[in-house]
C-alpha positions as CSV (number, residue, x, y, z in Angstrom):
1,M,17.7,-80.6,-2.1
2,K,16.9,-81.2,-5.8
3,H,14.6,-78.7,-7.4
4,L,11.9,-81.2,-8.1
5,E,11.8,-82.2,-4.4
6,Y,10.8,-78.8,-3.2
7,S,7.3,-79.7,-4.3
8,N,7.0,-81.9,-1.2
9,L,7.0,-78.7,0.9
10,L,4.9,-76.5,-1.3
11,N,1.3,-76.0,-2.1
12,N,1.9,-75.2,-5.8
13,N,3.6,-76.9,-8.6
14,F,7.4,-76.2,-8.7
15,T,9.5,-77.6,-11.4
16,Y,12.9,-76.3,-12.5
17,P,16.0,-77.9,-13.9
18,K,18.4,-79.0,-11.2
19,N,22.0,-77.6,-11.2
20,K,20.7,-74.2,-12.4
21,I,20.5,-71.1,-10.4
22,F,17.0,-69.8,-9.4
23,S,15.2,-67.2,-7.3
24,S,11.8,-67.4,-5.6
25,I,9.1,-65.4,-3.9
26,I,8.0,-67.1,-0.7
27,G,4.6,-66.6,0.8
28,E,1.2,-68.2,1.6
29,H,0.1,-68.0,-2.1
30,P,2.3,-65.9,-4.3
31,S,1.4,-68.1,-7.3
32,H,-2.0,-66.4,-7.2
33,G,-0.9,-63.3,-9.0
34,A,2.2,-61.9,-7.3
35,R,3.9,-59.4,-9.6
36,S,7.5,-60.0,-8.4
37,P,8.2,-63.0,-10.8
38,K,7.4,-60.9,-13.8
39,L,9.5,-58.0,-12.6
40,W,12.5,-60.1,-11.6
41,N,12.4,-62.3,-14.7
42,A,12.3,-59.2,-16.9
43,A,15.5,-58.0,-15.2
44,F,17.2,-61.4,-15.5
45,L,16.4,-61.4,-19.2
46,S,17.6,-57.8,-19.7
47,H,20.9,-58.5,-17.8
48,K,21.3,-61.8,-19.8
49,I,21.3,-63.9,-16.6
50,D,20.0,-67.5,-17.1
51,C,17.8,-67.5,-14.0
52,K,14.1,-67.3,-13.1
53,M,12.1,-66.3,-10.1
54,L,9.4,-68.8,-9.3
55,P,6.6,-68.6,-6.7
56,M,6.7,-70.8,-3.6
57,D,3.4,-71.3,-1.9
58,V,4.2,-72.7,1.5
59,S,2.2,-73.2,4.7
60,Q,3.5,-72.0,8.0
61,I,4.2,-75.5,9.2
62,N,6.6,-76.1,6.3
63,L,8.2,-72.6,6.2
64,K,11.2,-73.4,8.5
65,K,12.1,-76.6,6.6
66,L,11.8,-74.8,3.3
67,L,14.2,-72.0,4.5
68,E,16.6,-74.6,5.8
69,E,16.7,-76.3,2.4
70,L,17.0,-73.1,0.5
71,D,19.9,-72.1,2.7
72,K,21.8,-75.2,1.8
73,D,20.9,-75.1,-1.9
74,I,23.8,-73.2,-3.6
75,N,21.7,-72.7,-6.7
76,F,19.2,-70.5,-4.8
77,I,20.5,-66.9,-5.1
78,G,17.7,-65.3,-3.0
79,G,14.4,-63.6,-3.7
80,S,11.4,-62.1,-2.1
81,V,9.3,-62.8,1.0
82,T,5.7,-61.8,1.1
83,T,2.7,-61.9,3.3
84,P,2.3,-63.3,5.9
85,Y,5.9,-64.5,6.6
86,K,8.1,-61.4,6.7
87,E,8.4,-61.4,10.5
88,L,8.7,-65.2,10.7
89,V,11.5,-65.3,8.2
90,A,13.3,-62.5,10.2
91,G,12.9,-64.7,13.3
92,W,14.4,-67.7,11.5
93,L,17.4,-65.7,10.2
94,T,18.3,-64.0,13.5
95,P,20.0,-60.5,13.6
96,E,23.4,-61.9,12.7
97,R,22.1,-62.6,9.2
98,M,20.1,-59.5,8.6
99,T,20.9,-55.9,7.6
100,P,20.7,-53.4,10.5
101,E,17.5,-52.0,8.9
102,A,15.7,-55.4,8.7
103,S,16.9,-56.3,12.2
104,S,15.6,-53.1,13.8
105,I,12.2,-53.5,12.0
106,G,12.0,-57.2,12.7
107,A,10.8,-58.1,9.2
108,V,12.4,-59.4,6.0
109,N,11.0,-59.0,2.5
110,C,14.3,-59.9,0.6
111,L,16.7,-62.8,0.8
112,F,20.2,-62.7,-0.7
113,R,23.6,-64.4,-0.3
114,N,26.4,-62.5,1.5
115,K,30.0,-62.7,0.4
116,N,30.4,-66.0,2.4
117,G,27.4,-67.6,0.6
118,N,25.2,-67.4,3.7
119,L,21.5,-66.7,3.2
120,C,20.7,-63.3,4.6
121,G,17.8,-60.9,4.8
122,T,16.9,-57.2,4.4
123,N,13.8,-55.1,4.0
124,T,13.2,-52.8,1.1
125,D,9.5,-52.1,1.8
126,G,10.0,-48.9,3.8
127,E,12.5,-47.2,1.4
128,A,10.3,-48.1,-1.6
129,A,7.1,-46.8,0.1
130,L,8.7,-43.5,1.0
131,S,10.3,-43.1,-2.5
132,S,7.1,-43.8,-4.4
133,F,5.1,-41.4,-2.2
134,K,7.5,-38.5,-2.4
135,S,7.8,-39.0,-6.2
136,K,4.1,-38.2,-6.5
137,Y,3.4,-35.9,-3.6
138,G,6.8,-34.3,-2.7
139,D,8.3,-33.5,0.7
140,I,6.4,-34.8,3.7
141,S,8.3,-33.0,6.5
142,G,6.0,-31.7,9.2
143,K,3.1,-33.9,8.2
144,N,0.9,-35.9,10.6
145,I,0.6,-39.6,9.4
146,L,-1.6,-42.5,10.6
147,I,-0.4,-46.0,9.7
148,L,-3.0,-48.8,9.8
149,G,-1.6,-52.2,10.6
150,P,2.1,-52.2,11.8
151,G,2.9,-55.7,10.7
152,G,5.8,-56.8,8.6
153,A,5.4,-54.1,5.9
154,G,3.8,-51.6,8.2
155,K,6.8,-51.5,10.6
156,A,9.1,-50.9,7.6
157,V,6.9,-48.1,6.3
158,A,6.6,-46.6,9.7
159,A,10.4,-46.6,10.3
160,F,11.1,-44.6,7.1
161,F,8.2,-42.2,7.2
162,A,8.9,-41.4,10.9
163,L,12.3,-40.0,9.9
164,A,11.0,-38.2,6.8
165,I,8.4,-36.1,8.8
166,Q,10.9,-34.8,11.4
167,P,11.2,-32.5,13.2
168,Q,7.6,-31.2,13.4
169,G,5.6,-34.1,12.0
170,K,3.8,-36.8,14.1
171,L,3.4,-40.5,13.3
172,F,0.5,-42.4,14.7
173,L,0.3,-46.2,14.6
174,A,-3.1,-48.0,14.9
175,G,-3.7,-51.8,15.3
176,R,-5.4,-54.4,17.2
177,F,-2.6,-55.3,19.6
178,N,-3.1,-55.0,23.3
179,P,-2.2,-51.5,24.5
180,D,1.1,-52.4,26.2
181,K,2.4,-54.2,23.1
182,G,1.2,-51.3,20.9
183,K,2.8,-48.6,23.0
184,S,6.1,-50.6,23.1
185,L,6.1,-50.9,19.3
186,A,5.3,-47.2,18.8
187,K,8.2,-46.3,21.0
188,K,10.6,-48.6,19.1
189,L,9.5,-47.1,15.8
190,K,9.7,-43.5,17.1
191,A,6.0,-43.0,16.6
192,F,4.3,-40.1,18.5
193,E,1.5,-42.3,19.8
194,W,-0.2,-45.7,19.6
195,I,-3.9,-45.6,18.8
196,Q,-6.2,-48.5,19.6
197,W,-8.3,-49.5,16.6
198,D,-11.6,-48.5,18.1
199,N,-10.3,-45.0,18.7
200,I,-9.1,-44.2,15.1
201,G,-12.2,-42.1,14.4
202,N,-11.1,-39.5,17.0
203,L,-7.9,-38.8,15.1
204,L,-8.8,-38.8,11.4
205,S,-9.6,-35.1,11.1
206,K,-6.0,-34.2,12.1
207,I,-4.3,-36.6,9.7
208,D,-2.4,-35.4,6.5
209,I,-1.5,-38.8,5.2
210,L,-3.4,-42.1,5.9
211,I,-1.4,-45.3,5.0
212,N,-3.1,-48.7,4.9
213,C,-0.5,-51.4,5.7
214,T,-3.1,-54.1,6.6
215,S,-4.1,-56.8,4.1
216,L,-7.7,-55.7,4.2
217,G,-8.6,-55.1,0.5
218,F,-6.3,-57.8,-0.8
219,G,-6.7,-61.5,-1.6
220,K,-9.3,-63.2,0.5
221,A,-10.1,-59.9,2.1
222,I,-10.5,-58.0,-1.2
223,D,-14.1,-56.9,-0.3
224,V,-13.1,-55.6,3.2
225,I,-12.3,-52.0,3.9
226,P,-10.0,-51.2,6.9
227,I,-12.0,-48.2,8.0
228,Q,-15.7,-47.6,7.2
229,N,-17.2,-44.9,5.0
230,N,-18.5,-43.0,8.0
231,Q,-14.9,-42.7,9.2
232,I,-13.4,-41.9,5.9
233,I,-15.6,-38.7,5.6
234,K,-13.9,-37.5,8.8
235,L,-10.6,-37.1,7.0
236,N,-9.7,-33.5,6.1
237,S,-10.1,-32.5,2.4
238,N,-6.3,-32.2,2.0
239,C,-5.5,-35.7,3.3
240,I,-3.7,-38.2,1.0
241,V,-4.7,-41.8,1.3
242,F,-2.0,-44.3,0.4
243,D,-2.8,-48.0,0.2
244,I,0.3,-50.2,-0.2
245,I,-1.8,-52.9,-1.8
246,Y,-1.3,-53.0,-5.6
247,Q,-3.8,-55.7,-6.5
248,P,-6.5,-54.6,-7.1
249,E,-5.4,-51.2,-8.5
250,L,-8.2,-49.5,-6.6
251,T,-9.0,-51.1,-3.2
252,K,-12.3,-50.3,-1.5
253,L,-10.5,-47.8,0.7
254,L,-9.1,-46.0,-2.3
255,K,-12.4,-46.0,-4.1
256,A,-14.2,-44.6,-1.1
257,S,-11.5,-41.9,-0.6
258,Q,-11.5,-40.9,-4.3
259,K,-15.3,-40.7,-4.3
260,I,-15.1,-37.8,-1.7
261,G,-12.4,-36.0,-3.6
262,L,-9.3,-37.1,-1.7
263,Q,-5.9,-37.7,-3.4
264,I,-4.9,-41.3,-3.5
265,L,-1.9,-43.6,-4.2
266,N,-1.9,-47.4,-4.6
267,G,1.0,-49.7,-4.0
268,S,2.1,-50.3,-7.7
269,A,5.0,-47.8,-7.7
270,M,6.1,-49.0,-4.3
271,N,6.0,-52.7,-5.4
272,L,8.1,-51.8,-8.4
273,E,10.7,-49.9,-6.4
274,Q,11.0,-52.6,-3.7
275,A,11.6,-55.1,-6.5
276,V,14.3,-53.0,-8.0
277,L,16.0,-52.6,-4.6
278,A,15.6,-56.3,-3.6
279,Y,16.9,-57.5,-7.0
280,G,20.0,-55.4,-6.4
281,Y,20.8,-57.5,-3.3
282,A,20.2,-60.9,-4.8
283,A,21.6,-60.3,-8.3
284,P,23.8,-57.2,-8.2
285,E,24.6,-55.7,-11.6
286,P,27.4,-53.4,-12.5
287,N,25.0,-51.2,-14.4
288,G,23.0,-50.5,-11.3
289,K,19.4,-49.8,-10.5
290,R,18.5,-47.7,-13.5
291,C,18.9,-50.7,-15.9
292,T,16.9,-52.9,-13.6
293,R,14.2,-50.4,-13.2
294,D,13.9,-49.8,-16.9
295,A,13.6,-53.5,-17.6
296,M,11.0,-53.9,-14.9
297,K,9.0,-50.9,-16.0
298,K,8.5,-52.3,-19.4
299,I,6.3,-55.1,-18.1
300,S,4.8,-53.5,-15.0
């Protein structure tokens, strides 16, 4: 497919010279402020690669066709997948074209070409979340963690944090799935227990780290808070609240947590790190992650 023809499948303007390599971030509306294009394009410029990452706003009905066309387009080197399509893209790829990590999680946030030129997927969300958290707050072994919203990003975060808190820590997952689906997911992700959303309040005083992996506080839900103020005050005074959302810098959850003296972390560092890791898959550079990270940091 010619570059200019992609616009037939997209909800935003997409123009790029044909016969030139390109990257993209695929989602419902990444053109509305996604940071990945700025980060990736800074790295391309630093590495002297004539390539750009461009946002692709696509509706779910056109997602499969878009992926099929990108798969066939040899000029597409890969890129990012964002909300709400991480699980749908994983389903389209199938396990044969995913890294073991992405396959076990069932969600993809990064597309790249393998040595045979096939479009493949991996997930860098979990590794990036854990790395950014530990960089600020140190070791988390033995901690009790509650993750809100085990969707595409939440499952990746849960998988990495579950390993990091062993052997004494406990990971709890909370969502709005039916109990059987929730318990099955918790078992798969090696969580200690599945918590139904309405029962979250009973657990909060025992939690050391609360992680919001829902989209509440972002985009159309920017004014929504995942748990209410009368629940937030139940958190113990040493609890750290981590919201993986990076826009806005302070979500309503983080503002409310900070107001009562809790330590907080937003998703900016995680977003940077996952971009560094994902870029390494799509456009590997001999100088490694350090040069990529330095280039991205300058504009982040």
